[in-house]
C-alpha positions as CSV (number, residue, x, y, z in Angstrom):
1,M,5.8,31.7,20.3
2,N,8.8,29.6,21.2
3,V,9.3,30.4,24.8
4,F,12.7,28.6,25.0
5,N,14.1,30.8,22.2
6,L,16.0,33.2,24.6
7,A,18.7,35.7,23.9
8,P,21.0,35.6,27.1
9,A,22.1,39.2,26.6
10,R,18.5,40.4,26.6
11,V,17.6,38.4,29.7
12,A,20.7,39.8,31.4
13,A,19.6,43.3,30.5
14,V,16.2,42.9,32.2
15,W,17.8,41.2,35.2
16,R,20.3,44.1,35.5
17,R,17.5,46.6,35.4
18,N,15.8,44.9,38.3
19,F,19.0,44.7,40.2
20,L,19.8,48.4,39.8
21,V,16.3,49.4,41.1
22,W,16.6,47.0,44.0
23,K,20.1,48.3,44.9
24,K,18.6,51.7,45.8
25,L,16.5,50.1,48.5
26,A,18.6,47.0,49.3
27,G,18.8,47.7,53.0
28,V,15.0,47.9,53.5
29,S,14.5,44.9,51.3
30,M,17.1,42.8,53.2
31,L,15.5,43.7,56.5
32,G,12.1,42.4,55.3
33,N,13.6,39.2,54.0
34,F,15.8,38.7,56.9
35,G,13.7,39.7,59.9
36,D,11.0,37.0,60.0
37,P,13.3,34.0,59.5
38,F,15.7,35.4,62.1
39,L,12.9,35.7,64.7
40,Y,11.8,32.2,63.9
41,L,15.3,30.9,64.5
42,L,15.8,32.9,67.7
43,G,12.3,32.3,69.2
44,L,11.6,28.7,68.1
45,G,15.1,27.5,67.8
46,Y,16.1,28.6,71.3
47,G,12.7,28.9,73.0
48,L,10.9,25.8,71.7
49,G,14.1,23.9,71.1
50,H,14.9,24.0,74.8
51,Y,11.8,21.8,75.5
52,I,12.0,19.7,72.4
53,G,15.7,18.8,72.5
54,D,16.5,16.6,69.5
55,M,14.3,16.0,66.5
56,G,15.1,13.5,63.8
57,G,18.3,12.7,65.7
58,I,19.7,16.2,65.5
59,P,19.3,19.3,67.8
60,Y,16.1,21.2,67.1
61,M,18.0,24.4,66.2
62,A,19.8,22.6,63.4
63,F,16.6,20.9,62.3
64,L,14.8,24.2,62.2
65,A,17.5,26.2,60.6
66,S,17.5,24.2,57.4
67,G,13.7,24.4,57.2
68,I,13.7,28.1,57.7
69,L,16.4,28.5,55.1
70,C,14.2,26.7,52.6
71,S,11.0,28.5,53.5
72,S,12.8,31.9,53.3
73,A,13.8,31.0,49.7
74,M,10.2,30.1,49.0
75,N,8.7,33.2,50.4
76,T,11.3,35.6,48.9
77,A,10.9,34.2,45.4
78,T,7.1,34.1,45.7
79,F,6.8,37.7,46.9
80,E,9.1,38.9,44.1
81,G,7.2,36.8,41.5
82,L,3.8,38.1,42.7
83,Y,3.9,41.6,44.2
84,S,7.0,43.1,42.6
85,A,6.4,41.5,39.2
86,F,2.8,42.6,39.2
87,T,3.8,46.2,40.0
88,R,6.2,46.2,37.1
89,M,3.6,44.5,34.8
90,N,0.4,46.2,35.8
91,Q,1.0,49.4,37.8
92,Q,4.2,50.8,36.4
93,G,3.9,49.5,32.8
94,T,7.5,48.5,32.9
95,W,7.0,45.3,30.9
96,E,5.1,47.1,28.2
97,S,7.9,49.6,27.9
98,I,10.5,46.8,27.7
99,L,8.4,45.1,25.0
100,A,8.8,48.3,22.8
101,T,12.4,47.2,22.5
102,P,13.6,44.0,20.7
103,I,13.2,42.1,24.1
104,R,10.5,39.6,24.0
105,I,8.0,38.5,26.6
106,Q,9.7,35.1,27.3
107,E,12.9,37.0,28.0
108,I,11.2,39.3,30.5
109,I,9.8,36.2,32.3
110,A,13.1,34.4,32.3
111,A,14.8,37.5,33.7
112,E,12.1,37.9,36.3
113,Q,12.4,34.3,37.4
114,I,16.2,34.5,37.6
115,W,16.0,37.8,39.5
116,A,13.5,36.3,42.0
117,A,15.9,33.3,42.5
118,T,18.8,35.8,43.0
119,K,16.9,37.5,45.7
120,S,16.2,34.1,47.3
121,L,19.9,33.5,47.3
122,I,20.7,36.9,48.8
123,S,18.2,36.5,51.6
124,G,19.2,32.8,52.0
125,A,22.8,33.7,52.4
126,A,21.9,36.1,55.3
127,I,19.9,33.4,57.0
128,F,22.8,30.9,56.4
129,I,25.2,33.2,58.3
130,V,22.8,33.7,61.2
131,A,22.1,29.9,61.3
132,G,25.9,29.3,61.5
133,L,26.2,31.9,64.3
134,L,23.4,30.3,66.3
135,G,24.7,26.8,66.0
136,G,22.2,25.7,63.3
137,I,24.9,24.3,61.0
138,Q,26.6,21.0,61.9
139,Q,28.4,20.1,58.6
140,W,30.5,22.9,57.3
141,D,32.2,20.7,54.7
142,S,28.9,20.3,52.8
143,A,27.0,23.4,54.0
144,F,28.0,25.7,51.2
145,L,26.5,23.3,48.7
146,A,23.1,24.5,50.1
147,L,23.6,27.9,48.4
148,P,23.0,26.6,44.8
149,V,20.1,24.6,46.1
150,I,18.6,27.8,47.5
151,F,18.9,29.4,44.0
152,L,17.2,26.4,42.4
153,T,14.5,26.6,45.1
154,G,14.0,30.2,44.1
155,L,13.6,29.3,40.5
156,A,11.1,26.5,41.4
157,F,8.8,29.0,43.3
158,A,9.3,32.0,41.1
159,G,7.9,30.3,38.0
160,P,4.5,29.4,39.4
161,A,4.3,32.8,41.1
162,L,4.9,34.6,37.8
163,A,2.1,32.4,36.3
164,I,-0.3,33.6,39.0
165,C,0.9,37.1,38.5
166,A,0.1,36.9,34.8
167,I,-3.6,36.1,35.5
168,A,-4.1,38.3,38.6
169,P,-6.6,41.1,38.3
170,S,-5.3,42.8,41.5
171,Y,-3.0,42.4,44.5
172,D,-5.8,40.9,46.5
173,F,-5.8,37.9,44.2
174,F,-2.5,36.8,45.6
175,L,-4.1,36.0,49.0
176,Y,-5.7,32.9,47.4
177,Y,-2.3,31.6,46.3
178,F,-0.8,32.1,49.7
179,T,-3.7,30.5,51.5
180,L,-4.1,27.6,49.2
181,A,-0.4,26.9,48.3
182,I,2.3,28.7,50.2
183,T,1.0,28.5,53.8
184,P,0.1,24.8,53.6
185,M,3.6,24.1,52.3
186,F,5.2,26.2,55.0
187,L,3.3,24.1,57.7
188,F,3.3,20.6,56.2
189,C,6.5,20.1,54.2
190,G,9.0,19.4,56.9
191,V,10.1,22.9,58.0
192,F,9.1,22.4,61.7
193,Y,8.9,18.7,62.1
194,P,9.6,15.4,60.2
195,L,7.1,14.4,57.5
196,D,6.7,10.9,58.9
197,T,4.6,12.4,61.8
198,L,1.9,13.2,59.2
199,P,-0.9,10.8,58.1
200,A,0.1,8.6,55.2
201,T,-2.1,10.5,52.7
202,A,-0.6,13.9,53.8
203,Q,2.9,12.4,53.3
204,I,2.0,11.4,49.8
205,I,0.7,14.9,49.0
206,A,3.7,16.5,50.5
207,Q,6.0,14.5,48.3
208,A,4.5,16.3,45.3
209,L,5.3,19.7,46.6
210,P,8.6,21.6,45.9
211,L,9.3,22.8,49.4
212,T,9.5,19.1,50.6
213,H,12.3,18.4,48.1
214,A,14.1,21.6,49.0
215,V,14.1,20.7,52.6
216,A,15.2,17.1,51.8
217,L,18.2,18.4,49.9
218,I,19.3,21.2,52.2
219,R,18.8,19.6,55.7
220,P,21.3,16.8,55.1
221,L,23.8,19.3,53.7
222,L,23.7,21.3,56.9
223,T,23.4,18.5,59.5
224,D,24.4,14.9,60.2
225,M,21.3,13.5,58.4
226,P,22.0,11.3,55.4
227,L,21.2,12.6,51.9
228,T,19.0,10.2,50.0
229,M,18.0,10.4,46.3
230,P,19.3,13.8,45.6
231,W,18.7,13.4,41.9
232,L,14.9,13.0,42.6
233,H,14.8,16.2,44.6
234,V,16.8,18.2,42.0
235,T,14.5,16.8,39.3
236,V,11.3,17.9,41.0
237,L,12.6,21.4,41.7
238,A,13.8,21.7,38.1
239,A,10.5,20.5,36.8
240,Y,8.6,23.2,38.8
241,A,11.1,25.8,37.6
242,I,10.8,24.9,33.9
243,S,7.0,24.2,33.8
244,G,6.4,27.4,35.8
245,F,8.5,29.4,33.3
246,F,6.6,27.8,30.3
247,L,3.2,28.6,31.8
248,A,4.1,32.1,33.0
249,A,5.5,33.0,29.5
250,H,2.3,31.8,27.8
251,L,0.0,33.5,30.2
252,A,1.9,36.8,30.2
253,A,1.9,36.8,26.4
254,R,-1.8,36.2,26.3
255,R,-2.3,39.1,28.7
256,L,0.1,41.6,27.2
257,L,0.3,40.7,23.5
258,H,-3.3,39.9,22.6
C-alpha cells in the first residue's frame, strides 16, 4: 500500500462528511474546546499573573496566552484523533462503510488528520480572540501568522493520535496516551513557564516534543519575544505530522483490511 497515493477529491469528501456531522453539534463542541482554555486564561492569567508580574520579559498574561493557544490545539486534535475517530472506526463502523466505496484507508486517515487540524484551528481562533480581548496579544502585526501554525500543530498531534486510535482495543486505552504523552507535554513544554527553568536533561527531552516547537513558534508571533530558528520548529512539527500519518495509515490498514 502506497500511503502517499492520495486522491484529493476523496480526501475532501471524507473531510466534508465529518464537517457536516460536526456542524449539527457545533455549539456544544465549541463550548467544550473553548471552556477550559478560557478558564486557564482568566484564572491563571489574571489571578496568578497578578503575583508573577512579568515572565521571560513579557507580562504573564501574554506569556500564558500563547502557551494556552498551543495546548488547546494539541488537546483538540488529540481528542478528535482518539475519541471521535475511534467512534467512527470501531463503534459506528463508519470507516468500514466508507471503505465499501472507492475511497481507500490512507485517504480516510488523511481526511481525519486534516479534519482534526481544522478543529484545532477553529478552537484556536476562538482562544485567539479571547486572548486579544484579555490583553494576551502584544504584536498584532504578526499575530495572525499564528493561525497557520495552529493548523500545523493540529496536524502534528492528530497523526500520532490516529496511530494510537488504530491499535486501541477500547476508549480506556487512551488514558495511557494522555498520562504518558499529552499531560507531560502540557506541563513541561513551556506552556506555563520558560523551558530554561527545567533541569538540563528535561530541557533536552522537551526539545524533541512537538508542543515545545509549537510554543516556540507562536509565542514570538504574539509577543515581543524574538523568533529564533523558525525553520527548525516547522520541520519538527511537519515531521510529526507526516510520520504520524504514515504510521496511522499502516496500522489502520492492518486492523481493517487484514
